[in-house]
Structures are given as C-alpha cells and as structure tokens.
N, C-alpha and C positions, 0 to 999 in steps of 0.2 A: 503495498501499500506505498501511494507516494505523500507525504503531508505536506509538501511545498517546500519551496526555499527558504519563508520563514523558519519552519521546523528546523530545517538543514542548518541555519543561519546558527537557532541556540543551541542545538546539539554542540555543533563545532564550537562555539562560545562556549558552552559550558564541560567539553573536554579542554582546551586549553586553561581554564580557570584553574579546572582538576590536578592539571600537566603544572602549573606554576604553584598552587600551595603545594604539592609533591616537592617539587624543588626547594622552596622554603623551607619547609619542612626538614627535608634532605639535607641540608647545609648547616639548620640549627644541628642536627644529630650529630653530623661530623665536625663542628667546629665545638660541639660539650667534650666528645671524646678523646678530639686530638689536641685542644689547646686549653680547656678547662680543668679536664677529668685528670688527674694525677695518679689516683688510687687504682685506675681500671688496668690491668694486666696488657700489654700486647698482643698476648693468644683473644683474649676477649676481647679486643678491640679490632682483632683479625675478621674475630667468628661475626660482629656487628657488623662489621663493613662485609662479608661473605653474603651475609640474611639480607641486610641491603639491595644487594644487586640481586640474589637469585628471588627474594621475595620482599620486592620492594615496599607496598601498600603494608601488608600483615606485621612487619620487624618494624617499619617505622611505629604504626599503633602501638605495637606491644613494647618499643622502646619508651613511648610517651607515657604508658599505663604504671611500666615497670619504674622509669627512672627519672618520671618528669619531675617528681620535688626537689629532687638531687640540682635536676639541670635548672630549674628556677634557681636554687641556692650558690650554685654554682654561678649563673650568669648575674647574679644581684653583687655577688663578694669581687666579680671582675669588673662591673662599673663601679663600685665604692674606690678599688684599688686605682681603677683609669681615673676618678676623680679627685681620689688624693695626690697623685704623680699630678696632674695639672696643675693643681692648687699649689705643691711643692715646687712646680716649674716656674709659675707664677711669682710666687715669692722670690724666689732666686733668681729672678731676670727683674724684675721690680728693683732690687736691691736696696731694701728697704725693711731695717730688723722692727719689732716690737720696741726696741728701745729705743730706738732712732725716733718711731711715730711717738713713744712719751715725753721724749725730748724734746721734741717739737709742739706736742700739745702743752707741756711748760712751759718754754718759751712763751709761745700765747698767752699763756694765763699770768705769767710775771711781767708782759706788755699791758694786758690790762684787753687784749681782744676776747677772750673768752671768761666766763663765770667760772668758777670753783668746780660749780654742780655740772656743767660744759669739759672742764676739765675730767671730772672723775667719770662721765658718761663716756666719754673717748678710752681713757687709761682701759675702763673696762672692757670695752669692742676690741680694742688691740689685743686685751691678754687673754681673751676668750675665743681668737682666730691664733694665736702662737699654737705652734705645735707642741 
C-alpha cells in the first residue's frame, strides 16, 4: 500500500532522528568509558565496545540502565573539575591575589572613597573566592 510522499518524508525524518539520537548516545557512552571512567578495566571496556558494535541499540539501552547513575556523576565531576581549572586559570592570568585585592580596598578605605561597611563587604567577597 502506498501512503504517499508525505508519509515517506515523515518516515525518513523519523529514521534520521533515531540515527542521530543513537549517535549522540553512542558518543556519550564512549566518552564516559574512555575519558571519565578510570575504574573499569580495559577488557570490560572492550566488551562494551564489542557489544555496542554488534547489538548497538540494545547495548546502549543496557549501558544507560546499568551505568547511567555513575555516568551522570562522572559527567558532573568532570564539569566541576573543568570549572575549577578555568577559574584557577583566570585568577592566574588576572595576576591579582586576594591579598592585593584587600590591600587595594584598604587603600580606598584610607582615602575615604569607601566606607568601613563597604570595605568589610569587599574583604568578605574576596576571602570567599580565595582557594
């Protein structure tokens, strides 16, 4: 039975969507296996990859069910580590230490440009950002 060109288009669109969704899941699984998960042995990683190739949809589903929570935790830890590294780099490149910030705020206080309350606020802010 011929459903016409509209249904053909929708069917192809669905197939392409499913393929792209699978590729996204596959890449997330591979990143989790090889870059984030340092506790799984090489043999176990090879087994996961073998089954991802032989039974792609089923293996991806099983991986997400069995290791999804750990996958999310490792992704969160990687994001936190990346943010910390970025923040450290920015502080290093900026070249101003918390001590320098407090000294500058003290100079402003001594010059009368800021009040004692503003100085305490700046000092607390700088100290809370210090490593």
